[in-house]
N, C-alpha and C positions, 0 to 999 in steps of 0.2 A: 319553183325549184324543187326538185325531188331530193329528199335527204339521202345521204350516203348509205349504201348497203351496210348492214352489220350482222354479225353472227349472234344468234340467240340460242338458249338452251330450252328445249321443250319441257314444259312443266309436267307433262304426263309421263314421258319415257326417258328424259334426260339426254336425248340426241341433240347434237349441235346442227343448226341449219342457218341458211342465209335469209335475212329479212330485208326486203327492199320496199320500205314503206312508201306508198304512193304508186308503186308499180310492182307489187308483190304477187307471187304465185297464189297466195291465199285469196286474193280478190276473185279468182276464177272458181273457187270452191263454193258451191251452192249449199246453203244451210236452211233447213226448215226453221220456223220460228221457235219451236220447242228445243231444237238442237242448239240454236244460238243462245237461248235463255240458259240452258245447262252450262254452256261454256262460260258465259258471263258470271254465273253463280259459283263455278268451281275453280276457275283459273284467273290469275292476275295478268298474265301475259300470254304470248302466242304459243301455239303448239306446232310441232313439225308437220310436214305434209301428210305423212302416214297416219298420225294420230288424228289430225283434223278430218281427213277423209273417212277414217273409221267412225268418228262421231257423226259425221254427215250421213253415213250409210246405215247406222245402227237403227233398228226398228224402235219405235217409241215404247212398246211394251217391255223390251229388254232394258232400256234405260230406266224405266220406272221400277222394274224388279231390282236392278242393281242399287238404285237410290234407296229402296226400302230396306236394304241390308246394311245401311250405314249404322254405325254404333252411336246410340244416343249419348250425348255429353262429349262427343269427340271434338276434334279441333274445329274452330269456327270456319265457316265457308267464306272465302274472300271473293270479291267481284273481279272479274277479268276485264281489262281494258285492252282493246286491240292497239298494238304498236305503242 
């Protein structure tokens, strides 16, 4: 049984989007292992299609540079779980 679709808020940009766990559009987005690791370390829940695709297409070097600019002692990083 596929769960009912529900609206979620993107943790990255705040956009509202439809999540259809088990048959969701996000299942078709291919993520490299490093991109998936980043998502799991930075977010607790799903991202909208635009933000997820942006992460998937972002070069590894750009992600590393952005991560190196984080403020030491900033808020704790939370683990993202899909759906």
